C-alpha positions in Angstrom: 6.2 21.2 11.4 5.8 22.2 7.8 5.9 26.5 7.6 4.4 27.5 4.9 5.7 30.7 5.4 8.9 30.2 6.0 11.7 30.8 3.1 12.9 27.5 2.6 10.8 25.6 -0.2 7.5 23.4 0.6 9.6 20.4 -1.5 13.0 21.1 1.1 11.1 21.3 4.1 9.6 17.7 3.1 12.8 16.5 2.1 14.4 17.0 5.8 11.0 15.5 7.5 11.0 13.0 5.0 7.7 13.4 4.2 6.0 13.0 0.7 5.2 15.8 -1.1 1.8 15.2 -0.8 1.2 15.4 2.7 2.1 19.0 3.2 -0.4 20.1 0.3 -3.3 17.8 1.9 -6.3 19.0 3.4 -8.3 16.6 5.4 -12.2 17.0 4.3 -14.6 16.0 6.9 -15.6 12.6 6.7 -18.1 11.1 8.6 -17.2 9.1 11.8 -20.0 6.5 11.0 -18.2 5.8 7.5 -14.7 5.4 9.2 -16.3 2.9 11.7 -17.8 1.0 8.2 -15.0 1.5 6.4 -13.0 -0.3 9.4 -15.2 -2.8 9.2 -15.1 -3.8 5.5 -11.8 -3.3 6.0 -11.1 -6.4 8.3 -13.8 -8.2 5.8 -11.5 -7.8 3.1 -8.5 -9.2 4.7 -10.9 -12.4 5.5 -12.8 -12.3 2.6 -10.7 -10.7 -0.6 -13.0 -12.0 -3.2 -16.2 -10.4 -1.9 -17.2 -7.5 -4.1 -19.6 -4.5 -3.1 -22.5 -6.9 -3.1 -21.1 -9.6 -0.9 -19.6 -6.9 1.2 -23.0 -5.3 1.5 -24.7 -8.8 2.9 -21.4 -9.4 5.3 -22.3 -5.9 6.8 -26.0 -6.8 7.2 -25.0 -9.8 9.1 -23.3 -7.8 11.5 -26.2 -5.5 12.1 -24.9 -2.5 9.3 -28.3 -1.2 7.6 -26.0 0.0 4.6 -27.1 0.1 0.5 -24.4 -1.4 -2.6 -23.9 1.9 -3.6 -22.4 3.0 -0.2 -20.4 -0.2 0.5 -19.1 0.3 -3.7 -18.1 4.0 -3.2 -16.0 3.4 0.5 -14.4 0.2 -0.5 -13.2 2.5 -3.9 -12.1 5.3 -1.4 -10.2 2.8 0.4 -8.6 1.4 -2.8 -9.2 -2.2 -1.9 -7.8 -4.8 -4.2 -10.8 -7.5 -5.4 -10.4 -10.2 -7.5 -12.1 -9.3 -10.5 -11.0 -5.8 -10.5 -9.1 -3.5 -9.1 -10.2 0.1 -8.2 -8.1 3.4 -7.2 -4.7 1.7 -6.0 -5.0 -0.5 -9.0 -6.8 1.4 -11.5 -4.6 1.8 -14.5 -4.7 5.4 -16.8 -4.7 6.0 -20.4 -1.0 5.6 -22.1 0.3 4.2 -19.0 2.8 0.7 -19.9 2.1 -2.7 -18.7 4.6 -5.4 -18.3 4.0 -8.9 -18.4 4.2 -11.2 -15.5 8.0 -12.8 -14.7 7.6 -14.5 -11.7 5.5 -17.6 -13.0 7.2 -20.9 -12.2 10.3 -18.6 -11.0 12.5 -20.1 -8.5 13.5 -17.3 -5.8 16.2 -18.6 -4.3 18.7 -15.6 -2.7 17.7 -12.1 -1.6 17.7 -9.2 -3.9 16.6 -11.5 -6.9 13.2 -10.4 -7.0 11.5 -7.2 -4.8 7.5 -6.4 -4.6 5.6 -3.5 -3.4 1.4 -2.4 -3.0 0.0 -0.3 -1.3 -2.9 -1.1 1.6 -5.5 1.0 3.4 -5.0 2.2 7.1 -7.7 3.0 9.4 -6.8 5.7 11.8 -9.2 7.1 14.8 -10.5 9.8 12.7 -9.8 9.2 8.7 -7.3 7.1 7.5 -3.8 6.9 5.0 -2.2 4.7 2.6 0.7 2.2 3.5 3.3 1.6 0.8 5.9 -1.2 1.2 8.8 -2.7 -0.9 9.3 -6.2 0.6 11.7 -9.0 -0.8 10.3 -12.3 -1.4 12.8 -14.2 -0.5 13.4 -13.0 3.3 10.1 -11.6 3.3 11.5 -8.7 5.2 10.3 -5.2 4.5 13.0 -3.1 2.6 11.4 0.2 3.2 7.8 1.9 3.9 6.1 5.2 3.6 2.7 6.9 4.8 0.6 9.2 2.7 -2.5 10.6 2.6 -2.8 10.3 -1.0 -2.7 7.7 -3.7 0.2 9.5 -5.8 3.5 8.0 -7.0 6.0 10.1 -5.0 5.9 8.9 -1.8 6.2 5.3 -3.7 9.1 6.4 -5.2 10.9 7.5 -2.3 10.5 4.3 -0.3 12.1 2.4 -3.7 14.7 5.0 -3.6 15.9 4.2 -0.2 15.4 0.7 -0.5 17.9 0.8 -3.5 20.1 3.3 -1.5 20.5 0.7 1.4 20.4 -2.8 -0.5 21.1 -2.3 -4.2 18.8 -3.0 -6.9 16.8 -6.2 -7.5 17.0 -8.3 -10.5 13.1 -8.1 -10.7 10.5 -5.7 -9.1 7.1 -6.6 -8.9 3.7 -4.6 -8.6 0.2 -4.8 -9.5 -1.1 -2.9 -12.6 -1.9 0.3 -10.6 -1.2 3.8 -11.8 1.5 4.6 -9.2 3.5 1.7 -10.7 2.3 2.1 -14.7 3.4 5.8 -14.6 6.4 6.5 -16.7 8.1 8.5 -13.6 7.8 5.0 -11.9 9.1 2.4 -14.9 11.3 4.9 -16.4 13.0 5.0 -12.5 13.3 1.5 -13.0 14.4 1.1 -16.1 17.5 3.6 -15.4 18.9 1.2 -12.9 18.5 -2.2 -15.0 15.6 -3.6 -13.0 13.3 -5.8 -14.7 9.7 -5.2 -14.0 7.2 -7.3 -13.2 3.2 -6.8 -13.2 0.7 -9.0 -11.7 -2.5 -10.0 -14.0 -5.0 -7.9 -14.1 -7.0 -8.7 -10.6 -4.7 -11.6 -10.2 -4.2 -10.6 -6.3 -2.1 -14.0 -6.0 0.5 -12.7 -8.2 1.6 -10.7 -5.2 0.5 -13.2 -2.9 3.7 -12.5 -0.1 2.6 -8.4 0.2 -1.0 -9.9 0.8 0.2 -12.2 3.4 1.8 -9.2 5.0 -1.0 -6.8 4.6 -2.8 -9.4 6.9 -0.7 -9.8 9.6 0.7 -5.8 9.8 -3.4 -5.8 10.2 -4.2 -8.2 12.4 -1.2 -8.4 14.7 -1.3 -4.2 15.3 -2.9 -2.0 13.2 -6.6 -3.7 14.0 -4.9 -3.6 17.9 -4.5 0.8 17.7 -6.5 3.4 16.7 -3.8 5.8 15.6 -4.8 9.5 16.6 -2.9 10.7 14.0 -0.3 10.2 11.1 2.3 10.8 12.9 1.1 7.9 15.7 0.9 5.8 13.1 4.5 6.3 11.1 5.6 5.9 14.8 4.0 2.8 15.5 4.4 0.9 12.3 8.1 1.5 12.6 8.1 -0.3 15.8 6.1 -2.7 14.4 8.2 -3.4 11.4 10.9 -3.6 12.9 10.0 -6.4 14.8 8.7 -8.0 12.1 11.7 -7.9 10.4 14.3 -8.3 13.1 12.3 -10.8 15.1 9.2 -12.8 13.6 9.9 -15.8 11.8 9.5 -16.4 7.9 9.2 -19.2 6.4 11.6 -19.0 3.8 10.4 -19.5 -0.1 
C-alpha cells in the first residue's frame, strides 16, 4: 500500500511493491457505468472484427440493441487505445520528434528463442474502470516473457517489463513493436540501442506485422479476461498472473 506521508520516496515505494510509478499518481475519475459496459462490448467486437472503425462499430452495436452515435463510439475507442487497420489511436499514436524504425521481420525465418521479441499494449475491462496490459513475447516459443498492468499509457511500465525480461532471459536480436508513442520515445529506443538490440516497427496501421501478439490478445481475452469481472487492479494482476503461468507452462502453442 502506497503511503504518501512516509519518509520513503514514492519512487522507492513503487519499486518495492513492483508497481509502475504512474499507478501511484493516478487518480480515478468518475466514469459512467453505462460506458464501461459499452466499452466491454466494443472490445469484444474489436477482437472479432479488428477492421471495424467507429462507423462500422456503431452499426454492430445497434444490432446488439445499443443506442449510441458514431462520435461517442469513436471517443470510447480512442480512450481504449484500440488498434484498427486504417489507424492506431492512443496506444499507437506517434509524437512529433519520435523516431520510426523499419520493419525487419518480413520474410525472416525465426528459428530459435531470443531471435525476435515482440511487445504491445491492450485494453483490459474491469467491473469498475479498466487498465492497460503490456506484454513482452518471444516470437519463436510464443511465451510471455514479462508483463505489467498500468492505469495510464506511459512509457515507464513498458520499460519495467522490458528490463525484467532482459534480466531473466538475456537480450533478443530484434525487438518488434508498433509505432506507438511509448515505443518510439527516445527513452525506449535508447534503452534498446544501449543493449545492442535491433529495433523493428510495424508499418503504419499494419496490425498483421505483429500478428502473434494480436493472437495473444484474442486468446487471453476469450480464455480469461471476459470470464472474470475484475474488481480491482490488484485482483486483475493476481488472476492474470495465474492465467499467464498456465499459458506459458501448460497451454500448447504451435512453433513458428
